[in-house]
Every structure is written in structure tokens, then in C-alpha cells.
C-alpha distance (Angstrom), angle and dihedral (degrees) to the residues before:
residue distance angle dihedral
M1 . . .
K2 3.82 . .
F3 3.72 86.4 .
L4 3.80 96.6 57.5
S5 3.89 91.1 44.2
N6 3.89 89.3 53.7
L7 3.77 91.5 45.2
R8 3.81 92.4 49.9
N9 3.81 89.0 48.9
R10 3.75 94.0 51.4
L11 3.68 93.5 46.6
R12 3.77 91.5 49.2
A13 3.78 91.5 52.2
R14 3.71 94.4 48.6
L15 3.84 90.9 50.0
L16 3.72 90.0 49.9
K17 3.84 93.0 51.1
N18 3.81 94.1 47.2
N19 3.96 104.2 97.7
R20 3.85 98.4 148.8
G21 3.86 96.7 120.0
Q22 3.83 94.0 36.6
G23 3.81 98.8 94.4
A24 3.80 95.4 47.9
T25 3.89 91.5 48.6
E26 3.90 90.5 49.7
Y27 3.80 90.0 52.1
I28 3.85 94.1 48.3
L29 3.80 90.1 50.0
L30 3.73 91.7 47.9
V31 3.85 92.4 52.5
A32 3.86 89.7 45.9
V33 3.90 90.7 56.1
V34 3.73 91.8 45.3
V35 3.77 91.0 52.0
A36 3.78 93.5 45.4
V37 3.90 90.3 51.5
V38 3.74 92.3 48.3
M39 3.78 91.9 50.0
M40 3.86 92.0 48.7
F41 3.82 91.8 51.5
K42 3.78 97.7 34.0
G43 3.82 96.5 121.9
Q44 3.78 95.0 47.0
I45 3.83 92.9 48.9
Q46 3.81 91.7 49.8
S47 3.79 92.3 49.6
K48 3.69 91.5 47.4
L49 3.86 93.0 48.0
K50 3.84 91.3 46.7
S51 3.88 91.2 52.8
T52 3.77 93.4 44.4
V53 3.95 91.9 49.1
G54 3.81 90.1 47.7
T55 3.83 91.7 49.7
I56 3.81 89.5 49.8
E57 3.84 91.7 47.4
G58 3.89 89.3 52.2
Q59 3.81 92.3 53.1
I60 3.78 92.5 45.9
D61 3.78 89.8 51.5
Q62 3.79 90.9 50.0
V63 3.86 92.2 51.2
T64 3.83 96.0 43.1
S65 3.89 97.1 41.2
P66 3.97 112.3 100.2
């Protein structure tokens, strides 16, 4: 019985120390969250970008017009 307890404790310690795939998983989850947020606010982002680009175009026209 002591042997199984020791084996279980060693296996648990090894599994807790194994962090090799952790970084990739965190990056994948982060990208998934960013994509979800962008999809939720897609319309608002598009309208804000269009108004900003329009403002910049107007300012460029003012500077370049003779």
C-alpha cells in the first residue's frame, strides 16, 4: 500500500511540474478572447474607423488643396 501511495505522489509531482504546453495554450486562449471581443464590437469598430478615416481625409484635403 505504501508503494502505491509513493507512486501516486511522485506521479502527481511530475504532472504539476510539467509546464511545457502552458505558454502555447495561454496564447491560443488570448487570441480567442481578442477575436470574440472584436466580433462582438465589429459594428462599432467599423463606424469609428470610418469616421476617423473621413476626418483624416478631410484634413489631408485641406493641407493639399491650393
